[in-house]
N, C-alpha and C positions, 0 to 999 in steps of 0.2 A: 590604682587601676591600670589596665593595660593600655598600650599606645593607641589601640583602635577604639577605645571608649572615649566618650566626650563628657565634659563637666557641665554642659549647657543644661540648665534646668535641674541639676542634681541637688539633692538635699544638702543644706548647709550644715556646718558644725553645730550651730545652735539647734537645728531640727533634730539632730541625733541626740543631743544632750537632753532635750525636752521630751522626746518621744521614743528614743531608743530604736528598737527593731520595728516599731509601728510606723515607719516611714514608707508610704506607698507611692507608686508612680502616679503623678497627677494630683496628689494632695495628701493631707494628714488626717488621721482619725482623731476625734476629740479625746482628751485625756484629762487626768487630774493629778495634782501634786501629792506627794507621799503624806500620809497622816500618822505613821507610826513606824516602829523599827522593822516590822515585817510587812508593811503595806507597800503595794507597788507604786513606783514613781509615775506610772501611767496605767490607766485602766484598759487601754487598748490591747487587742490581741495581736501577736506578731503576724506579719504577712509573709508571703513568699519572696518579697523583694530582697535582693541581695544588698548587703551593707558591708563596708570594709572590715576586714579582720586583721590583716597584717599590714606592714608599712608599704606605702606607695608614695614616692617623693617626686614632686615637680619643682624644678628650680627656675625662678624667674631671672631675667637679665639683670635686675638690680641687686641680686644677692639674696633676696628672700626666697623661701621655699616652703612647701607644704607637705605634710605627712598625714596619712589617713589611719584611723584606728577605730574599731568599734568600742564604745558607743558614741565617742565624741565626734566622729566624722572627720572631715578634713580640717586640719589645724595649720594655720600659716605662721611662719616664724620669719621675722625680719633679719635675724642673724642667729648664729648658734648660741643657745642658752649658756650663760656663765654661772647660773645658780639654779638649783632644782630643789623643790620641796616634794617629799614623798610621804605617804602614810603607811602603806603596806611595806614591810621590810623586804619582801621579795623584790619589789621595784627598786628599793635602795640598792639591793645586791646587783641588780642589772647595771646601775650607774657605776658601782664600785668595779664590777667586772670589766667595764670599758675604760678603767684607769682614770675615772673622773670623780673619785671620792671627795676631792676638795670642793666640788661644786654643790655637795649636799648641804641643805639646811634642814636638818631633822634631828630630833633627839632619839630616834628609833633606828638602831642597827642591831642585827641579830648576832648574839654570842660572839663578839669580836675575837677573843683569844682563840676560839676553836678554828676560825677560818681566816681571819685577816692579819692577825699579828705575825703569823708565820711568813707573810709576804711583805712585812713592813708597810702595810697600808696605813696611812694617817688620815684622820678626819676630825672634825669638830662637832661635838654633840651638844654644845652649849646653846641650845635653841629652845624656845618655849614649845610645849606640846600642843598639838592641834586639838586634842580632846581635853576639855576643861569643864569641870562642874556639870557633867552630864550632857555636854553638847560641844559644838564646834563654833566658837565665836568668830565672827568675821574679822574682828579687830586683830586677831593673831595672824590672819592671812596678810593683812596690810603690814603688820610688823615684820613678818618674814620677808615680804617683798621680793620674791624670786622672779626669774625670767619664765619659769614654767612650773605649774603644779602637776606632777606626774601622779595624779589622783583621779579616780572616777567621780565626777560630780554627782552622779546618781546615788553614790554611797552616802554622801552628805545629806541628801534629801531623804534617804531611807532611814538614816540613823538619828537625824535631828529634825524634829517637827518644825523648828523655826526656819529651816532652809526651804526655799522654793526656787523656781526658775529665775525669778527676778534677782535673787541673791547671787545665783551663778552668773547671770549677766553682769551684775555690778562688779564682781571680782574680776571677771575677764576683761571688762572695760577699763577698770582702774588699776589692776595689778598685773595679772598674767593669765594666759590661757590654761585650761585644764587639758591634760593629755594622759589618760590612764583608763584602766578597766579593772573593776573588782573581779578578778578571775582566780583568786586563790581558792575560793569556795563558792560553788554556784548551786545554791539550793533555796535561797530566799524567795518569798512570794514575788517580790518586786522584780527579781531577776527572771523568774519564770514568765511574768507578764511582758517583760521587755525583750524576751528572746535570747537571753544570755546562753542557755544550754546549746543553742544552735549556732550562735554568732560570736560568742566571746573568743578572743584569740588564746592560743596556748601560751605557755610561758616562753617558748622559743620564738613564737610569732611576736609576742610583746617585746621581747628583747631585740629582735630585728628592728622593730619600730623605734625603740629607744636609741638604737645605734644610728638610725637615720636622723633622728632629732638632734643627737649630739655630734653628728658628723664623724662617726667612728665606724665606717663600713669595714675596714680592714680588721680591726679588733673583733667586730661582731662575727665576721666570717671565720676568723681563727677560733673563736669559741665554738661555733657550729661544727667546725672540723674536729675539735677536741671532743665535743659531745658525741659526735658520730662514732669516733674511734672508741670511746668508752662504752657506748651502747653495743657496738659490734663485739668487743672483747667480752662483755658480760654475757650476751646472748649465746656466744659460741661455747660458753662453759656451763650454762645452766643445766642442772641435772634433769633427769626425766621427771615427768609430772608425778609419778608415783612416789618420788622422793621429796615432794614439796610438803612441808608441814602445814597443818591448818593453823590459822592465825585469828586471834581476837585483838583488834586494834581498839584500845580504850583511850579516851581523851585524857589529857593531863589533868583535867579538872576532876577526874574520878577520885573517890575517897574510899579506898579499900578498908581503912580502919573503921568506917561507918557502914560498910557493906553497900556502898554506892558506886556504880560503874556507869559510864556513858560510852556506849559503843559507837564507833564510826564505821561506815561502809566503804570498802576499798574501791567500789565502782563509782563513787561520787565524782562528779565533774570538778575541775579545778586543779591548779598546779600543786596543791598540797599533797595530792595522792600520786604525783608523778613517779616517784621511785618505785611504788608498788605496781603501777601499771607497766612501767618499763621492764620490770623483772617478771612480768607475767603472773603476778600473784593474786589478781582479782578473784579468780576461781577458788583460791585457797581460803577465802573469807569464811571463817567458821560461823559467822552470824548472818550470812547471806540468807534472806528469807525468814529469819527468826524474828518473831514479834517482840518489839521492845516498847518502852514508854517514850514520853516526850524527850527530845534530844538524845534518843538512844538509851534511855535509862534502863538499867537492869540490875540484878542482884546476884548474890553468890549461888543461889539455887539454880538460876538459869545458866549462869556460867558453868556450873558443874554438869548440867544437862548437855550443854554444847561441848564442854571439855576440850578446848583447843590445845594443840601441841605447843603453841607459842603465844604468849601474851605480850603484846608490844604496846608501850605507852607513847601515844602521840604527843609530841613536844618533849618527850622524856629526856632527850639529850641536853635540854637546857635546865634540868633539875639542879637546883642549888646555885645556878648562875645568876648574876645580876645583869640582866640583858642590856639595860639601857645605859648604865653608867659605871659598871664594874668590869672585872676582867673576863666575865663570861665563861669561866671554866666549869666544865661538868663536874658535879660532886657525886661520886659513886656512893658514898656513905649516905648522903641525903636522899638519893634515889632509893636505896634499900630501905631506909627508915620510913619513907613516905609510901612506897608501893609494895615492896617485897615482903618485909617483915609482917605487916598486917595480914597478908594472905596466909603466910606460914602459921600465924598464931590464931587463925580462925578455924573453927571445927570443920566447916564446909570448905573454906578456901584451901586448907591444907591438903584436901583430897584432889585438888586439880592436878592434872598430869603435868601442866607447864610449871606449876609450883614445885612439884616433887622432882622435876628434872632440872630445876634451876634455870628455867627458860622464861622468866619474867624480865624483859629487857627494855632499855630505853630506845624509843623509836626516834626518827628524824623530827626536826622542827617543821612546821607547816610552811614557813616562809622561806622561799628560795628562788634565786636567780641562777645564772649559769655556774658561778663559782661555788655557791653553797650546794647546789644540786649535784655537782661532781663529787664532792665529799660524801654527800648523803646517799647517792647511788652506790658508791663503794661500801659505805657503812651498811646499807640495807642488804647488799649481797653477802657481806660477811656475817650479819646477824642471822640470816636464813640458811646459808650454806657454808658453815665454817670449815667443813671438810674440803670443800673446793676452793674457797677464796681466803681462808684463814680465819682464825678466831679473833673476836674483838677483845682488846684489853680495855676493860671498863674503867680503869684508872686513867687511861689516855686513849679514848675511842678513835681519835682521828690520827694518831701516830701509828702508821702502818709500816711494817718492815719493807724496805725498798723492793725486795724481790716479790712482794705480794701486792704492790700498788697497781691499781687499774688505770691510772692516768698519770701523766708526767708533771710533777710539781714544778720542775724547771720551766716547762712550757707555759704553765700558768703565770709564773713570774715574768716570763718574756712578754706575754700578752699584756699584762698589767703595765709593764714598762714601755709598751709601744713597739717592741721588737717583733713584728709579725711578718717579716719577709720570709 
């Protein structure tokens, strides 16, 4: 909060976790705990009351400090965390981007060979998974025993019926505070009820907050500068709207061999769609306004009616990779076998313009912090506009000729190394 605001009588971190956006001046509306994977964590309607979105740090004289973030509110730290547990891999990438990979206690990092090995980033993934046997046992949180859980506690309550506010209180009292927001994808009923579309921080706002928590303001500023430079470079070179191909973004869970497609909307909130928004591609969504089934389900016939210029597979860049414990390398042959060949061999699919033009391509992964996003913004620009930004080599999609690179790899290495002068 700004210097002229006061914390007297302000909602506590516990209030935000329990009631999310339904914190009103003078009191709280009644709510209920989540009862299912898509049930709201509170039945209250969001109010117009402002709640924190990005980081705001207050440092006490004893060395403790606090940082604010929606939906957890103000979180106090007695000292800089030395160990961090994440669930969403985008939040893990935020920690890695700050040169703090050694602090992570998670078995989930995204496609390391593609992004991290080129910078000699080292980490340990020999930790138990949070999700076990259809739920999130509290015992694993005790076992991990970090200084902070960079996880949205509302996510646990929404996905696991055994979790409620008392469980969140227990973990925060006995292990560590929660500091996170499930802002990769914002379309669950519980998120709508708790005001996430209006209040959830962006990826960059979340990253700034993580930088405050980990006491890495210089590295965070350096990443923001690199991000701004990349965005400016891309925007200055984007072709006219008339040259933008129409796109069908299908989820990686689609099964072309069985005639099953699950379409995603580019206009959806959340950082998973950031590369498309940043390149101004939302209006190019071929399925905008097209009726589909549950989870965007559609078929070959509807695909042919829409007939997009480009079919992009969401998460496609991870095809064939062993994301959690392997080398994470993209497998072009596996991608072709899983997605392209079935379309070519289908009577209807083979008529699609994108198939005939060889424009069924692997799209970015949904999980991204600053480092992964830089590579994926560059990748997306090259996928859509090869004449301007250079064609993607599907055998090595992130190996870009030096003269075609949209951001400085040496600068990334310097930031990771702490050389941010």
